[in-house]
C-alpha positions as CSV (number, residue, x, y, z in Angstrom):
1,M,106.9,110.8,89.8
2,K,104.7,108.1,91.3
3,D,107.8,106.0,92.1
4,L,109.3,108.9,93.9
5,W,106.2,109.4,96.0
6,D,105.9,105.7,96.8
7,K,109.6,105.7,97.9
8,N,109.6,109.0,99.9
9,G,105.9,109.6,100.7
10,L,105.8,107.6,103.9
11,K,109.1,109.1,105.1
12,L,107.7,112.6,104.5
13,L,104.5,111.8,106.3
14,A,106.4,110.4,109.3
15,F,108.7,113.5,109.4
16,V,105.7,115.8,109.4
17,A,104.1,113.8,112.2
18,F,107.4,113.9,114.1
19,I,107.6,117.7,113.8
20,F,103.9,118.0,114.9
21,I,104.6,115.9,118.0
22,L,107.7,118.0,118.9
23,Y,105.7,121.2,118.6
24,T,102.9,119.8,120.7
25,I,105.3,118.7,123.5
26,Y,107.1,122.1,123.4
27,D,103.8,123.9,123.7
28,N,102.7,121.8,126.6
29,V,106.0,122.4,128.4
30,Q,105.7,126.1,128.0
31,E,102.1,126.0,129.3
32,H,103.2,123.9,132.3
33,Q,106.0,126.3,133.1
34,E,103.6,129.3,133.1
35,F,101.2,127.4,135.4
36,L,104.1,126.6,137.8
37,E,105.2,130.2,137.9
38,K,101.6,131.4,138.6
39,A,101.1,128.8,141.3
40,E,104.4,129.8,142.9
41,Q,103.3,133.4,143.1
42,N,99.8,132.6,144.4
43,Q,100.6,130.3,147.4
44,V,97.7,129.8,149.8
45,E,97.8,128.1,153.1
46,E,94.8,125.8,153.8
47,R,94.0,123.3,156.4
48,V,94.1,119.6,155.4
49,W,91.2,117.7,156.8
50,R,91.8,114.2,155.4
51,K,94.3,112.4,153.2
52,Y,93.4,109.4,151.1
53,V,95.5,106.9,149.2
54,V,93.8,104.3,147.0
55,N,96.1,101.6,145.8
56,G,94.7,100.1,142.6
57,L,95.6,96.7,141.3
58,L,96.6,97.8,137.8
59,E,97.0,101.6,138.1
60,G,99.1,102.0,141.1
61,P,98.4,104.5,144.0
62,R,96.1,107.5,143.6
63,F,96.4,110.3,146.1
64,S,93.6,112.6,147.2
65,V,93.7,115.4,149.8
66,Q,90.5,116.9,151.3
67,I,91.1,120.6,152.0
68,G,88.9,123.4,153.1
69,A,85.9,121.2,153.7
70,L,83.6,120.8,156.7
71,P,85.2,118.5,159.3
72,D,82.0,116.3,159.5
73,S,82.1,115.6,155.7
74,S,83.7,112.2,155.3
75,I,83.0,111.5,151.6
76,P,85.1,113.6,149.2
77,T,83.0,115.1,146.4
78,K,83.8,117.5,143.6
79,H,83.1,120.4,145.9
80,N,85.3,119.5,148.9
81,D,88.4,117.7,147.6
82,S,91.3,118.5,145.4
């Protein structure tokens, strides 16, 4: 019995991990599709005050848009950017 477990135990563990990863990906895709459907139904028009692009050396570009903020606010914070 021990020889059988030594031979197939790692394969069984890898298979269970594979099934878990597939289930997690499937669940994330379903959640993302629901989010996109809700976002499409609740479209809101808002004025864009500023657009930022920060080009990192190792990470690549990061984009930020400042919407619905006061026009004299030049520093994006957690309250005035998205």
